[in-house]
C-alpha positions in Angstrom: 113.1 74.7 108.2 110.2 75.3 110.4 110.0 74.9 114.3 108.4 71.8 115.4 105.0 71.8 117.0 106.6 70.4 120.1 108.9 73.5 120.3 106.0 75.8 119.8 103.7 74.2 122.3 106.6 74.2 124.9 107.3 77.9 124.3 103.7 79.0 124.7 103.4 77.0 128.0 106.4 79.0 129.5 106.2 82.5 131.1 107.7 84.2 128.2 105.3 82.6 125.6 102.3 83.2 127.9 103.3 86.9 127.8 103.4 86.9 124.0 100.1 85.1 123.8 98.5 87.6 126.0 99.8 90.7 124.2 98.8 89.5 120.7 95.4 88.4 122.1 94.8 91.9 123.4 95.4 93.3 119.8 93.2 90.8 118.3 90.4 91.3 120.6 90.3 94.9 119.8 90.6 94.4 116.1 88.2 91.4 115.5 86.4 91.1 118.9 84.8 87.6 119.0 84.5 87.4 115.1 80.8 87.2 115.4 79.2 85.2 112.5 82.6 84.7 110.8 84.4 81.7 109.3 87.8 82.0 110.7 91.1 80.4 109.6 94.3 80.3 111.6 97.4 79.7 109.5 100.9 78.6 110.9 100.6 78.2 114.6 97.5 80.2 115.7 95.8 77.9 118.1 96.9 79.9 121.2 94.5 82.7 119.9 91.7 80.8 118.2 89.7 80.2 121.4 89.1 84.0 121.6 86.8 83.9 118.6 83.8 82.4 120.5 81.2 84.1 118.2 82.6 82.6 115.0 80.5 80.1 113.0 83.5 77.9 112.3 87.2 78.1 113.3 89.8 76.1 111.7 93.5 75.7 112.5 95.7 75.0 109.4 99.3 74.0 110.3 102.1 73.5 107.7 103.4 70.2 107.1 107.1 71.1 107.9 105.8 72.2 111.4 103.5 69.4 112.3 100.0 69.6 113.8 98.4 69.3 117.1 94.9 68.5 118.2 92.9 71.5 118.8 89.2 71.3 119.8 86.5 73.7 119.0 82.9 73.0 120.2 84.1 69.5 121.1 85.5 68.7 117.6 89.0 68.5 116.4 89.4 71.5 113.9 93.1 71.0 113.0 94.4 70.1 109.5 97.9 69.5 108.3 98.4 71.5 104.9 100.7 72.3 102.2 100.8 76.1 102.8 101.1 76.7 99.0 98.0 74.6 98.3 95.3 75.0 101.0 92.5 72.3 100.8 89.7 75.0 101.0 87.5 76.4 98.4 87.9 80.0 97.2 86.3 82.7 99.4 85.7 80.4 102.3 87.0 82.5 105.3 85.8 85.9 106.5 88.9 86.3 108.9 92.4 84.8 108.3 95.0 85.0 111.0 98.7 84.1 110.1 101.1 83.6 113.1 104.4 81.9 112.7 103.5 81.4 109.2 105.7 83.8 107.0 108.9 83.8 108.8 109.9 80.3 108.0 107.9 79.8 104.8 109.9 78.7 101.9 107.7 80.9 99.6 106.0 83.7 101.8 104.4 85.2 98.7 103.0 81.9 97.6 101.7 81.1 101.1 100.0 84.5 101.3 98.6 84.2 97.7 96.9 81.0 98.8 95.5 82.7 101.9 94.0 85.3 99.7 92.4 82.8 97.4 90.4 81.4 100.4 89.5 84.8 101.7 86.0 86.2 101.2 85.5 89.2 99.1 85.0 91.4 102.2 87.3 89.3 104.3 90.2 90.6 106.3 93.7 89.2 107.1 96.0 89.8 110.0 99.6 89.0 109.5 101.7 88.6 112.8 105.5 88.5 112.3 108.6 88.9 114.2 109.7 92.5 113.9 113.2 93.0 112.2 114.5 95.7 114.7 113.2 94.0 117.9 115.1 92.1 120.5 112.8 89.1 120.0 114.1 88.4 116.5 117.5 88.0 118.0 116.4 85.6 120.7 116.7 81.9 119.4 115.2 80.7 122.6 111.7 82.0 121.2 110.1 81.3 117.8 110.4 84.8 116.9 114.3 84.2 116.6 114.0 81.8 113.7 113.5 82.5 110.0 113.0 85.9 108.4 111.7 88.8 110.5 109.9 91.7 108.8 109.6 95.4 108.9 106.3 97.1 108.3 107.2 98.2 104.8 108.0 94.6 103.8 104.7 93.3 105.0 103.1 96.1 103.1 104.9 95.2 100.0 104.0 91.6 100.4 100.3 92.1 100.7 100.2 94.4 97.7 101.9 91.7 95.7 99.0 89.5 96.3 96.4 92.0 95.5 95.6 93.4 99.0 95.8 96.8 100.4 97.3 97.5 103.9 94.6 98.9 106.3 96.1 99.1 109.6 99.0 98.0 111.7 100.4 97.7 115.3 103.4 96.5 117.3 103.6 94.6 120.6 106.3 93.0 122.7 108.4 95.9 123.8 109.8 94.0 126.9 113.0 92.1 126.1 112.4 88.2 126.2 114.1 87.8 129.4 112.2 86.4 132.3 113.4 88.9 134.9 112.1 91.8 132.7 108.6 90.1 132.1 106.9 91.9 135.1 107.7 95.2 133.4 105.6 94.3 130.2 102.5 96.1 130.8 104.3 99.3 131.6 106.6 98.9 128.5 103.6 98.4 126.3 102.3 101.7 127.3 105.5 103.8 126.8 107.1 101.8 124.1 105.4 103.2 121.0 106.5 106.6 121.9 109.8 106.2 123.5 111.5 103.3 121.7 109.2 102.2 118.8 111.9 100.3 117.0 112.3 97.9 119.9 108.9 96.1 119.5 109.3 92.3 118.9 106.1 91.8 117.1 104.6 93.5 114.1 101.0 93.1 113.0 99.4 94.3 109.8 95.9 93.9 108.6 95.0 93.9 104.9 91.8 93.5 102.9 90.5 93.7 99.4 88.9 97.0 100.1 87.6 99.1 103.0 84.0 99.0 104.2 82.0 101.5 106.3 79.4 100.3 108.9 75.9 101.0 107.5 73.3 102.1 109.9 69.5 101.3 109.6 68.1 103.5 107.0 71.3 103.3 104.8 73.5 106.1 106.5 77.1 105.3 106.7 78.6 105.6 110.2 82.3 106.5 110.8 83.5 103.8 113.1 85.9 105.2 115.8 87.7 103.7 118.7 89.1 105.6 121.7 92.4 103.5 121.9 92.7 101.5 118.7 94.9 98.3 118.9 96.0 98.9 115.3 96.8 102.1 113.8 95.4 103.1 110.2 98.1 102.8 107.7 98.9 105.7 105.3 97.2 103.8 102.4 94.0 103.8 104.5 94.1 107.3 105.2 93.7 108.2 101.5 90.3 106.6 101.5 86.8 107.9 102.3 86.3 110.0 105.4 84.7 107.1 107.3 87.3 105.5 109.5 88.5 102.0 108.3 86.9 99.2 110.0 90.2 97.9 111.4 90.3 100.9 113.6 87.2 99.7 115.5 87.0 97.0 118.1 84.3 94.3 117.6 83.4 95.3 114.0 80.9 93.1 112.3 81.8 91.5 108.9 
């Protein structure tokens, strides 16, 4: 059974939830920037991050029926819809970017949910799955939404996206600080050292997937390798086997 919309809203209004919101927002900004000229879908409970996509043409929050929906306004209009997460009310190929947060862990059929997301994804579109990390302390904390339902490992997410016809492109982790309020002031420092010192302690895992990789094309037709000094998400092994141009997920503010 999914966490209710009231529980989720309350959590993200508290210090621990505000921290989780900030850490994921940082990764999304580096990955997709402002989503310029994109149609964006947030599936699950993604509204805490959708306001960051200020360059998007359209942003819609789709919330599963078992969770409930809240009003969320974009450009002065309510952009929230209550959905059956295995039968989304959108035409095929509608969205350039799809963000899943608090979507997979409590889904009755994670593969069916993701298959529907793929159906409404544009041919060159990109999906980010954000889910509770199986080895992290957040998955053990029932006072947070990450402590409910089914947590994931990176390998499990990669298998899941491949089962629905996508290819993993890049991944990252966040929330190395334990979900205890006295520890929250240490969060920024632990985000810096956590990946090297205790990578298995991350509370949140993010995986991006797409139908195929694209290189940025410069005027004149030359392909440009897109590099970032400090990428938010790291190319997955599958992505490294592709052409020498860096995968677009490595770059901040990549255009669609």
